[in-house]
C-alpha positions in Angstrom: 41.5 84.8 -55.0 42.0 88.4 -56.1 45.4 89.4 -57.3 46.0 91.7 -54.2 45.1 88.9 -51.8 47.4 86.5 -53.6 50.3 88.9 -53.5 49.8 89.3 -49.7 49.8 85.5 -49.3 53.0 85.2 -51.4 54.7 87.9 -49.3 53.8 86.0 -46.1 55.1 82.7 -47.5 58.3 84.3 -48.7 58.9 85.9 -45.3 58.2 82.6 -43.5 60.7 80.8 -45.7 63.3 83.4 -44.9 62.7 83.1 -41.2 63.0 79.4 -41.4 66.3 79.7 -43.3 67.6 82.2 -40.7 67.0 79.8 -37.8 68.3 82.4 -35.3 67.1 86.0 -35.1 69.2 88.2 -32.9 67.1 90.7 -31.0 69.3 93.9 -30.7 67.7 95.4 -27.6 70.4 98.1 -27.0 70.3 101.4 -25.2 71.5 103.6 -28.1 71.3 103.7 -31.8 75.1 103.4 -32.1 75.1 100.2 -30.1 72.4 98.8 -32.3 74.3 99.6 -35.5 77.5 98.1 -34.1 75.6 95.0 -33.0 74.0 94.5 -36.4 77.5 94.8 -38.1 78.8 92.1 -35.8 75.8 89.8 -36.7 76.5 90.3 -40.4 80.1 89.5 -39.9 79.1 86.3 -38.2 77.0 85.3 -41.2 73.5 86.0 -39.9 70.9 87.0 -42.4 68.2 88.6 -40.2 68.2 90.9 -37.2 65.6 92.6 -35.1 66.1 96.1 -33.8 63.7 97.3 -31.1 61.5 100.3 -30.6 62.9 100.6 -27.0 66.3 101.7 -28.3 66.7 105.5 -28.2 67.0 106.8 -31.7 65.8 103.6 -33.3 64.6 105.2 -36.6 68.2 106.4 -37.3 69.6 103.1 -36.3 67.2 101.3 -38.7 68.1 103.7 -41.5 71.9 103.2 -40.9 71.7 99.4 -40.7 69.5 99.3 -43.9 72.0 101.5 -45.8 75.1 99.6 -44.6 73.7 96.1 -45.1 71.3 96.1 -48.1 71.1 92.3 -48.2 70.3 91.9 -44.5 66.7 91.4 -43.5 66.2 94.1 -40.9 63.1 94.2 -38.7 61.8 96.4 -35.9 60.5 94.7 -32.8 58.5 95.8 -29.7 56.2 97.7 -32.0 52.9 98.5 -30.2 51.6 101.7 -31.9 50.5 102.6 -35.4 53.0 105.5 -35.5 55.9 103.2 -34.8 54.9 100.9 -37.6 54.5 103.9 -40.0 58.0 105.2 -39.1 59.5 101.7 -39.4 58.2 101.3 -42.9 59.5 104.8 -43.9 62.9 103.9 -42.3 63.3 100.8 -44.4 62.2 98.0 -42.2 61.7 94.6 -43.9 59.3 93.4 -41.2 57.8 94.4 -37.9 57.4 92.4 -34.7 55.1 92.9 -31.7 55.4 91.1 -28.4 51.6 90.7 -28.1 48.5 91.0 -30.3 48.6 94.5 -31.9 45.6 95.1 -34.2 46.5 98.8 -34.7 49.9 97.8 -36.0 48.4 95.3 -38.4 45.9 97.8 -39.6 48.7 100.4 -40.1 50.9 98.0 -42.0 48.1 96.8 -44.2 50.2 94.1 -45.7 52.9 96.4 -46.9 55.6 94.5 -45.1 55.4 91.3 -43.1 54.2 91.5 -39.5 55.3 88.9 -36.9 52.6 89.3 -34.3 53.3 88.1 -30.7 51.2 86.1 -28.4 51.3 83.7 -25.5 48.0 81.9 -25.3 47.1 79.1 -27.8 44.4 81.4 -29.4 46.8 84.3 -29.8 49.7 82.3 -31.2 47.5 80.3 -33.7 45.7 83.5 -34.8 49.1 85.1 -35.5 50.4 82.0 -37.3 47.4 82.0 -39.5 48.5 85.3 -40.8 52.1 84.3 -41.4 54.7 83.8 -38.6 53.8 84.1 -35.0 56.1 85.2 -32.2 55.7 83.1 -29.0 56.5 85.5 -26.1 57.7 85.2 -23.4 58.8 81.8 -24.5 60.6 80.8 -21.3 57.3 80.9 -19.3 55.8 77.9 -21.1 59.1 76.4 -22.1 59.8 73.9 -24.9 56.9 71.6 -23.8 54.4 74.4 -24.4 55.7 74.8 -27.9 55.4 71.1 -28.5 51.8 71.2 -27.3 51.0 74.1 -29.6 52.5 72.4 -32.6 50.7 69.2 -31.8 47.4 70.8 -32.7 48.8 73.0 -35.4 51.8 71.2 -36.9 52.1 73.6 -39.9 52.2 76.8 -37.8 55.3 78.9 -38.1 56.3 80.0 -34.6 59.3 81.9 -33.4 59.8 81.6 -29.6 61.5 84.6 -28.1 62.2 85.8 -24.6 64.5 84.3 -21.9 66.0 81.6 -24.2 69.7 80.9 -23.4 72.0 80.0 -26.2 72.4 76.5 -24.9 68.7 75.8 -25.4 68.4 77.0 -29.0 69.0 73.6 -30.6 66.3 72.1 -28.4 63.8 74.7 -29.4 64.5 74.1 -33.1 64.3 70.3 -32.6 60.9 70.9 -31.0 59.6 72.5 -34.1 60.4 76.2 -33.8 60.6 77.9 -37.2 63.5 80.0 -35.8 64.5 81.3 -32.4 64.8 84.8 -31.2 67.9 85.3 -29.0 68.9 88.5 -27.2 71.8 89.5 -25.0 73.5 86.1 -24.8 74.2 86.1 -28.5 74.6 89.8 -29.2 77.2 90.3 -26.4 79.2 87.1 -27.2 82.9 87.8 -27.8 82.7 85.8 -31.0 79.2 85.5 -32.4 80.2 83.2 -35.2 81.8 80.7 -32.7 78.7 80.9 -30.5 76.5 80.1 -33.6 78.6 77.1 -34.5 78.2 75.7 -31.0 74.4 76.1 -30.9 73.6 75.1 -34.4 
């Protein structure tokens, strides 16, 4: 294997390990950049090591830059990335990784392995193709439910899969027990009065 290819493999493995250690990835789908920055700070205070901002937030590039500057040890990703220009700006703004809700070959091509890409999918073919490149996002996870994840992992037990979408806090432990590498959780966690207390209950 050529050196460049080996480096790409090493980056994917390192990212997959960090995702597994995180266990929970808060998806900060806020209306404004200020709300995203505040939510990220609350997540850090609660002991979380990874967050996902989204490209649906108004002013997300500035939010990404602010979170990156304020929390240098936090793994900061940008989700809901569907276009090459979004991926380009995410890299320039300091994103550690990029996430899409569905197969996005233009995003993968733009990133060209510079930072990890968690590509989304729902069908067996989509999820396993994404997992073959690192970590796959299963979205929307609530449609198939935990039994669907179990069926996926039965045929690909080593696949790294992060179910996201419509997962209540009370179900996180069950998803992890079913084999999820980590679980993406949105409003239920981010809007909790005490994020740390919520994490203790679900983990």
